[in-house]
N, C-alpha and C positions, 0 to 999 in steps of 0.2 A: 887153646888150653889156658884157663885162668891161673893167675899166680897164687901160690900158696899163701893163705892169710897170715899176717903177722900175729904174734901171740904175746900175751902179757898176763900177769896175775890179775891186775886191776887196771881198767881203763877209766880215766877221769875225763869227762866231756865238759870242758870249760876251765879256763885257768884264772878265774877271778879269785877273790879272797877265800871263798869256800873251796873251790877246786884246788887252789894252791895249798891250803891247809890240809885237805884230805891227802893230797899227794905227799906232802911232807911227813905226816904221821904214818902213812902206809909204808913209805920208803924207810922210815926209821924202824918200822917193825921188820924190815928185811925183805919186804915183798918187791916184786918186779912191777913198777908202776909206769904207765904211759899217760901223759896229759896231752889232749889236743885242744886247740883253740883256733877259731876262724880268723882271728886277728894276729898281728905280730906285736910284741911288746917293745917299748911302752905304747899304750893306746889309751884314749880317753873313754870315760864312762860317765853316764848321767848320775851324779851323786853330790850330796852336800859336802863330802870329804871329811865330815866330822866323825871323830872316834870318841865315844864315851868311855868312862873307866871300865865298862864291861868289855869293850873292844880292846882296850889297852891290856887288860888281863889276858886276853886270848893271844895278843902279840907276844907278851912276856913268856907265855907257855911255849911259844915257838922259838924262843931265844932271840927275838928281834930286839935290837938296841934302840930303845925309844928316846935316847939322847941324840940320835942322828939329827944333824942340822936341817934335814929336810922336813922334820916335824915341827909344827908350831904347838907349843904347850898351852893347854886350856885349863883354867882353874874353876870354871863354873859357867853358869848361864845368866845372861842379862835379858830380862823380859820387858817388852814395851807393850802397853795397852792403855787406851783412852787417856793418853798424855802422861801416864804414870810410868815409872821405871823402877825395877827391883833387880838387885844382883843376888844370885843364889849360888854360893860356893858348893862344890861337890860334897856330899856327906862324908864324914869321917867314919869309915867302916874298916873292920879288920879283914873282910873278905875281898875287898876291891881296892885298886890303886886310888889315890886321891887326886888324880888328874886325868884330863882328856888330851886329845891330840888332833891336829889337822894335817893332812897331806893329800895333795891332789891324787886322784885315782891313777893317773898315768904313772906316776912314780911309785905309788903305794902297791899297786898290783904287780909291778915289775919287781919290787923288793921282795914280795912274798913268793912269786914264782921262782925267783933266783934262789930263795931259801929252800924251796922244794927240790930244785935241781941239785943243790949242794948236798941234800940228803940222799940223792940217788935217783930221783924221778927223771924220766925223759920227757922232753917237751917237743911236740910237733906243732909249730905255728902255721898260720894260714891254712889250716886244715878243717874242713867242715864235716861235722857228723850228720850224714844225710838221714839215717834212720837206725834204730837198733836192729841187731841180728837176733831173731827169735827162733829158737829150736825147741819144739815140744812145749811151748808155754814158758820157756826159760830164756832170759836175755843173755846172750853169749858174746856180746861185743857190739860193734857198730860198723856200718858201711860208711866209708869216708871218701872224700875227694878234695882236691885243691880248692880253697875258698874262692879263688879268682878264675876258676874254670868250671862253669856249671855243666858244660858238655862232656866233661871227663867221666869215664866209666868208674863208678865207685869200687873201691877195694875194701877188703875186710880186715879189721883188727879184732881178733878173738880174745876174750878175757874170761877169767873165772868169775869175776864180778865187774859190774859197771857202775860208776857213780855219775849221775846226771847233775852237773853243776853249771848248766848253760844259761842261768840267769832268769830275769823276770819275763823275758819273751820266749821262754823255753817251749820248743815244739818237739824236741827230740824224743821225750818220753811218751808222747801221745799215742803212737802206734802200740805201745805196751799196755794201754788201758788207763793211763793217767788222764784225769780231767780236772777242770776248774770247778770249785765249789762256789757257786754264785751267792750263797748265803753269807760268805765271809767278806770282810771289807777289802776294797781295792783303792789304792791311792794313785794319783798322778803327780808328778813334780817336774819343774823346769829350773834350770840353773845356767848361770853365765859367770865368767871370770871378768873382773875389772882390775885395773891398776890405778889406784887413787891414793891421795894423801891421807885419807881417813883410815884409821886402824882402831879396832875396838879393844885393843889390849888383850889380856889372856882370857877372853870370854867368847863363848858362843852367844850370838844375839838372835832373839826370836821376837817376832811381831805377831800378836794374837788378833789384831783387828786390821783387816785389809779393806781399803776403801777405793772405790772407783767413782770419783765425784762424791755424790751423796749416798751412793749405794754401798751398803756393807756386804762384802763378799764372804763366802765361807772360806776356810783355809787358814794358812799361816805363812809367814815369811821368815827367811833366815839370812844372816850375814855372818860368815865365818872367816877369820883371818887365815891367810896362807903365807907360808914362809917366802920371803923374797919380795914383799910389798904388794901382793895381790889380795883380793878378797873373792870369796865364793858367795854369790848372791843367788837366792832361789826362793821358790814358793811352791806350796803343795796343797792338795785338796783330796778329800775322801769321797767315795761314791755313796756315802750315807746321806749326802745332801741331795734333796729331791730334784734339784735342777742341775745335777752333776753333768749331764750330757750337753748342757747349754754353755758351760764354762770350760774353756780349754786351759791347759797349763800355760800356754803362751799368753792368754788374756790375763790370767791371774798374775803371772810374772810381770807383765807390762804395768798393771795397776800397782803392784807393790813397788817396783822400781821408781815409779812416778811419785810415790808418797815421800820418798827420802829427801832430806835437806839438799838444796842446791849446792851447798858448800862441800858436800861429799863428792861432787862431780861424777855421779853415776850417769854416764851418757855413752853415746856411740863413740865419742872421741877417746874414752878411757876403756872401752870394752876390749877384751882379748878373746877372740873366737866368737862363735855364734851361740844363740840360746839352744840348749839341748834339753829334750824332755823325754820322760819315760814312765812306765807303770811301777807301782809299789805293791806287789802281791802280799797280802797280810794274813796273819793268823792261820797259817797252813791251809791256804785256799787251794792247794793242789792235792788231790787225793787219787789213789793212796800214795803215801810217801815211800812205799816199798812195793815192788813186784818181784817175782822170782828172778834173781840174778841182778837186780838193779835197785839202788837206793837213790832218792832225790835229796839234795841238800840246798841250803841257802834260799835264794830267790826262786830257784827252780821248784822248790817245795812250798813256796809261798810263806817263807819263814820271817817276813818283816814284822817288827813290833807294831801293833796297831795304835799304841799310845803315841809314839814319837817318830815313826817312819824309819827307825834304825834297822839296817839290814846286815851290816858287816859283822857285828858281834854274833848274830844268830847264824850267819853263813859259816863262820869259823867254828862256832860251837857245834852246830849240826854236823860239820865235817869231822870233828873229833869223835862224836858219838858214832857216826857211820863207820869211821876208820877202825875204831876199836871192835865194833861188831863184825865187820868184814874180816879183820885179822883173826878174831876168835873162830869165826866160821871156817876159815881156810886152814888154820893150823890144827883144828880139831876134826876137819873133814865133816863138818855138820852145817850145811848151808842154811838150815832152819834157824840157826842162831841169828843170822842177819835179818831175818823176817821179824825179829823182836823190835826192830827200829821204830816203827810207828808207836808202839806201846811205850818205849822209852821216851820218845818225844812228848807223848801225851802226859806221862808222869812228870816230866820236867817242866813243861811249858803250858799244859792244858788249862789249869786254873787261871794262870796269869793272862793268857790270851783270851779266856772267856770274859774276864773283867774288862780287858781291852776292847773287846767287841761292843760291850755296853757303852764304854767311853766314846767309841767311834760313832755310835748313834747320836750321842749328845752333841759332839762337835759338828755333826752334820746339820745342826740347827743354829746358825750364827747368832740369832737374836738371844737365844738362851745362853749360848757360850759367852756372849758379850756381857750379859747381866751377871753371870757367874764370876767372870774375871774382874768386873768392876767392884764387886763386893769382896772378893777373896785376895786380889792382888796386894792390898795394903798389909795383909797378915803374912809376915815373913815365915812364921812357923808353918802355917798351912801350905804356903807355896813351896817351902822346902820339902814338906812331906809329899806334895804333888810331884815335885821333880824326882824324888826318890822312887816313887811308884812308876812314873813314866819312863824312867831310865832303867827300871828293874834292878835296883841296887839295894841289897838287903843283907844283913848278917844272919838271916834265917829266922824261924819262928821263936828261937830262944834269944833273939837280940833285944834291942831297946824297945821302948814303948811304941815308937813308930813302926818298927819291924813287926811287932806283934799285931798292930792294927792292920798293917799291910797284908799279913797272912790271914787274918780274920776275914778281910774282904774277899780273899780268894776262896776260903772255905764256904762263905756265904754264897758266892757265885756258883760253886760246885753243887750246892744243895738246891739252888733255885731251879 
């Protein structure tokens, strides 16, 4: 005789930034929330660890203390290209904080999931979601088992709603009819930590030209400061480059790390941990984002920004949207409310991501990108506007001249 299934109001599959944020908001709404994650916290993730002002705003809404000494404060972006350098402070906007942050994902994710637990959510670590439970076309929970025992018989956790937050490599939602939209961009990235004497100060650093000898590679490189004397070094590439399958994230990372000055001591001797790589699903490349009884958030929904590869802000924001809709659906006993989720995402992000897909096609052609940066990099006003667009930071269509231009581009993209 099988054991009686565990029950909860909402089951959150995955305890990363999106899953933790969803659990936090749902628990604050007074719902019974269970989070499962196949790892135990703290644990590493492939990420640049950078948090733009958009991410900072999401943290503040969760009541996170951004003065925590584990955060490194960031004042803007330093860009390198063709021997030139430009520093771009974050824009001064009323809608967003004027600073960014860096914290390694091991500590960051742990901080967020603890916040969710303090709000009342339960966490089951080292628990794998094998597949959704589907009754009459409706997702009613998940079959789970210990992550370190593949031979164990799965047990069920029944839920009134399920939120899939299991990241970029999400497979959990596939049996419910979720698929990848190959027309949307996909990135790959690799990163490694180093402990060196070089510190970039309060800046994200970005390289727009990556060279392998005399060969100009597509993609970009980054160097972010980490509290405690580390740096996070990484490189990324989009599949809009026609030779995408011939260039691995490891190759791109090796080429980038070899470009840096010897004085920075980027070497095996200063490395901490190995090179880790992973995908960046962009522009909602998972469809649909909602099926009866289940919503997808963050990377599981393909919610990465195609302009800059940022995923954390969108994971936490989609978590807020999903949580509000699920709460309304449950308290009003109207499940159809939650199915408005894809429409809300489209209204909030559709035009912006549409422009981003066009940008992704351009940067997939390194020769064109190189010429563009050579001409535009010296113009600080243009580059400042570009940074505002790429980070999706605006005071809305009634803001300043740059904001109005920003929203005009989105309206043009919608009409195209």
